[in-house]
C-alpha positions in Angstrom: 84.9 38.6 22.0 84.6 34.9 21.4 87.9 33.6 19.8 85.9 30.8 18.1 83.8 33.3 16.3 86.9 34.5 14.4 87.3 32.9 11.0 90.7 31.6 9.8 91.2 34.6 7.6 90.5 37.0 10.5 93.1 35.1 12.6 95.6 35.3 9.7 95.2 39.1 9.4 95.4 39.6 13.2 98.7 37.6 13.2 100.1 39.8 10.4 99.1 43.0 12.2 100.5 41.8 15.5 103.9 41.0 13.9 104.1 44.4 12.2 105.9 47.2 14.0 103.8 49.8 12.1 100.3 50.2 10.8 99.5 48.6 7.5 97.2 49.4 4.6 94.9 46.7 3.1 97.3 46.4 0.2 100.3 45.8 2.5 98.4 43.2 4.5 97.5 41.5 1.2 101.2 41.5 0.2 102.1 39.9 3.6 99.6 37.2 3.0 101.0 36.4 -0.4 104.5 36.3 1.1 103.1 33.7 3.5 101.8 31.7 0.5 98.1 32.8 0.9 96.6 34.0 -2.4 93.7 36.3 -1.6 92.1 39.2 -3.5 92.2 42.7 -2.2 88.5 43.0 -1.6 88.6 40.0 0.7 91.4 41.6 2.8 89.6 44.9 2.9 86.3 43.4 4.0 88.0 41.2 6.6 89.8 44.2 8.0 86.4 46.0 8.2 85.0 43.2 10.2 88.0 43.2 12.6 87.5 47.0 13.1 83.9 46.4 13.9 84.9 43.7 16.4 87.4 46.3 17.9 90.3 44.0 17.4 91.9 46.3 14.8 92.3 50.1 15.0 91.9 52.1 11.8 93.4 55.5 11.0 92.7 57.6 8.0 95.3 59.5 6.0 94.9 61.5 2.8 97.0 60.4 -0.1 96.6 62.2 -3.5 93.3 63.6 -2.3 91.8 60.3 -1.4 91.5 58.7 2.0 93.7 55.7 2.7 93.3 53.6 5.8 96.0 52.2 7.9 95.3 49.3 10.3 96.9 48.4 13.7 96.5 45.3 15.9 94.3 46.4 18.8 93.6 43.0 20.4 96.1 43.6 23.2 93.4 45.5 25.0 91.1 42.5 24.7 93.8 39.8 25.3 92.3 38.9 28.7 88.9 38.4 27.2 90.3 36.3 24.3 92.4 34.2 26.7 89.4 33.6 29.0 87.4 32.3 25.9 90.2 30.0 24.9 90.8 28.6 28.4 87.0 28.1 28.9 86.8 26.2 25.6 89.8 24.0 26.4 88.4 23.3 29.9 85.0 22.3 28.6 86.4 19.9 26.0 89.6 18.6 27.6 89.1 19.3 31.3 92.0 20.0 33.8 94.4 17.8 31.9 93.8 19.8 28.8 94.5 23.0 30.6 97.7 21.6 32.1 98.7 20.6 28.6 97.9 24.0 27.2 100.1 25.7 29.9 103.0 23.3 29.2 102.8 24.0 25.5 102.7 27.7 26.1 105.8 27.4 28.3 107.6 25.3 25.7 106.9 28.0 23.1 108.4 30.7 25.3 105.0 32.0 26.4 106.0 31.9 30.1 108.4 34.8 30.1 106.5 36.9 32.6 106.3 33.9 35.0 110.0 33.2 34.5 110.8 36.8 35.4 108.6 36.5 38.5 110.3 33.2 39.5 113.8 34.6 39.1 112.9 37.6 41.3 111.5 35.3 44.0 114.6 33.1 43.8 116.9 36.0 44.4 114.9 37.2 47.5 
């Protein structure tokens, strides 16, 4: 999966699903977008979720409600996180070189993205 091939709307929907502790319907995703100040019609949300399912970044389950199917969506990109990260790192490296990669790591650490490394370092310090 090439991260750069994801459109801005796809990235927004992935972020909403990632933050959610439960699966969401298309209508619930649309409501979250509106709460974030993004005005988008239901059909756009539904079509975008369909694309993300096809790309295997979102899982879809069907449930029956009043005799009609209703789909719930869950963030599934965790299983592809390594592939996504490889794509991002490769792009940064191509454009900005080693200095760019170093800057990326520093920014991730500043954002709290280095929790696993910090746990590893504290374990090594205690040894």
